[in-house]
C-alpha positions in Angstrom: -26.9 9.9 -8.6 -28.1 6.2 -9.0 -24.9 4.8 -9.9 -23.6 6.2 -6.5 -26.3 4.5 -4.6 -25.8 1.4 -6.7 -22.1 1.2 -5.8 -22.9 2.1 -2.1 -25.2 -0.9 -2.0 -22.5 -3.3 -3.8 -19.9 -2.0 -1.6 -22.1 -2.6 1.7 -23.2 -5.9 0.4 -20.0 -7.7 0.3 -19.0 -7.1 4.0 -22.5 -8.2 5.0 -22.2 -11.5 2.9 -18.2 -12.2 3.9 -19.2 -11.6 7.8 -22.3 -14.0 7.6 -19.9 -16.8 6.0 -17.0 -16.1 8.4 -19.3 -16.2 11.3 -20.8 -19.5 10.0 -17.5 -21.0 9.5 -15.7 -19.9 12.8 -15.5 -22.2 15.7 -18.2 -22.6 18.1 -21.9 -22.2 17.5 -23.2 -19.3 15.0 -24.7 -16.5 17.4 -26.1 -13.2 16.3 -23.5 -11.4 18.5 -20.5 -13.2 16.5 -22.0 -11.9 13.1 -22.4 -8.6 14.5 -18.9 -8.3 15.7 -17.4 -9.6 12.4 -19.6 -7.2 10.6 -18.4 -4.4 12.7 -14.6 -5.0 12.0 -15.4 -4.9 8.2 -17.6 -1.9 8.5 -14.9 0.2 10.4 -12.2 -1.1 7.9 -14.3 0.2 4.9 -15.2 3.5 6.9 -11.5 4.0 7.5 -10.7 3.6 3.7 -13.3 6.3 2.8 -12.1 8.5 5.8 -8.6 8.2 4.3 -9.7 9.0 0.7 -11.6 11.9 2.1 -8.4 13.4 3.5 -6.5 12.7 0.5 -9.0 14.4 -1.6 -9.3 17.5 0.7 -5.8 18.1 -0.6 -3.9 17.7 2.6 -1.2 15.6 1.2 -0.6 17.8 -1.8 2.1 19.7 -0.2 4.0 16.8 0.8 3.9 14.9 -2.5 4.9 18.3 -4.0 8.1 18.6 -1.6 8.9 15.1 -2.4 8.9 15.6 -6.0 11.2 18.6 -5.6 13.6 16.6 -3.3 13.9 13.8 -5.7 14.5 16.3 -8.5 17.1 18.1 -6.6 18.8 14.7 -5.8 19.3 14.0 -9.3 22.3 14.8 -11.0 21.0 15.2 -14.8 18.6 18.2 -15.5 16.6 18.0 -18.1 14.2 20.2 -20.0 11.6 17.7 -20.7 11.4 16.8 -16.8 11.4 20.3 -15.8 8.3 20.6 -17.9 6.8 17.2 -16.5 7.6 18.3 -13.1 5.5 21.6 -13.4 2.7 19.8 -15.2 2.1 17.0 -13.1 -1.4 17.3 -11.2 -1.7 17.0 -7.5 -2.4 14.0 -5.4 -5.9 15.0 -4.6 -6.9 15.1 -8.1 -6.2 11.2 -8.5 -8.9 10.4 -6.0 -12.4 9.6 -7.4 -15.0 11.2 -5.7 -17.5 8.6 -6.6 -15.2 6.0 -5.2 -14.6 8.2 -2.0 -18.2 8.9 -1.0 -19.2 5.3 -1.7 -16.5 3.9 0.6 -17.2 6.8 2.9 -21.1 6.4 3.1 -21.1 2.6 3.2 -18.6 2.1 5.7 -20.3 4.7 8.1 -23.7 2.9 7.3 -22.5 -0.3 8.1 -20.6 1.0 11.3 -23.9 2.6 12.7 -26.0 -0.4 11.8 -23.8 -2.9 13.6 -23.5 -0.7 16.8 -27.4 -0.2 16.6 -27.9 -4.1 16.4 -25.2 -4.6 19.1 -27.0 -2.4 21.3 -30.3 -3.7 20.9 -28.8 -7.2 22.0 
């Protein structure tokens, strides 16, 4: 659990720093509104990555990846016993997504998104 919180904080730290640097470097004077808008763009991007990983981890694309493997196998002209064995033993696409990375991206993105919305609402 501590490593999950640590990765959430690390993933949340980088957009905050990068948004601050970009708000300082951009044209015009530095304003809190410019910083919050830049942070919001990064936060929504991270949240979308987390949501996409969540959908893949849920197994939504397992059927499609299996179907594409089957079509690719049918289109090849050289059937082989080794290929048939490896085709049946390949794991699903949802098993390739690491749960801790998915949760880290999802939670940090949603936290930063709601934080930037709250600060923008206060302004």
